[in-house]
C-alpha positions as CSV (number, residue, x, y, z in Angstrom):
1,M,105.5,184.7,109.6
2,L,108.6,186.8,109.0
3,A,106.5,189.4,107.2
4,F,104.0,189.4,110.1
5,V,106.8,190.0,112.7
6,L,108.3,192.8,110.6
7,H,104.9,194.6,110.4
8,R,104.6,194.8,114.2
9,D,105.9,197.7,116.2
10,S,108.6,197.2,118.8
11,V,109.4,193.7,117.6
12,I,112.7,192.7,116.1
13,A,113.3,189.6,113.8
14,I,116.7,188.2,113.2
15,P,116.3,185.6,110.4
16,I,119.3,183.3,110.4
17,S,120.5,181.0,107.6
18,K,123.6,179.2,106.4
19,K,122.3,178.7,102.9
20,K,122.3,181.4,100.3
21,E,118.9,180.3,98.9
22,H,117.3,180.8,102.3
23,V,118.8,184.3,102.7
24,L,117.4,185.2,99.3
25,E,114.0,183.7,100.4
26,H,114.1,185.9,103.5
27,A,114.7,189.0,101.4
28,K,111.4,188.4,99.6
29,V,109.6,189.3,102.7
30,W,109.6,192.9,101.6
31,D,107.4,191.9,98.6
32,I,104.6,190.7,101.0
33,T,101.8,193.1,101.9
34,L,99.7,192.2,104.9
35,N,96.4,194.1,105.4
36,K,94.6,194.7,108.6
37,E,92.5,191.6,108.1
38,D,95.6,189.4,107.6
39,M,97.2,190.8,110.8
40,E,94.0,190.2,112.8
41,I,93.8,186.5,111.6
42,I,97.4,185.9,112.4
43,N,97.1,187.6,115.8
44,E,94.1,185.4,116.5
45,E,95.8,182.2,115.5
46,F,99.1,183.0,117.3
47,P,98.3,185.2,120.3
48,A,101.1,187.1,122.0
49,P,102.2,185.6,125.3
50,E,100.9,187.2,128.4
51,R,104.2,187.0,130.3
52,K,107.8,187.0,129.4
53,I,109.0,183.6,128.0
54,L,112.4,182.3,127.0
55,L,112.7,181.5,123.3
56,D,114.4,178.5,121.9
57,N,117.8,179.3,120.5
58,V,117.7,177.2,117.3
């Protein structure tokens, strides 16, 4: 999902982790290539909200 978010215009992702292994895992996102079909499938499964919503601060 991080790769999906980073491929979208005007969207910012701020992955957070306290564990080194998770930070290294996040860095692997740049090795992921999503094609147009991948983006369409994800957009269909997880549509953008139609209004502003508050996000959970995990």
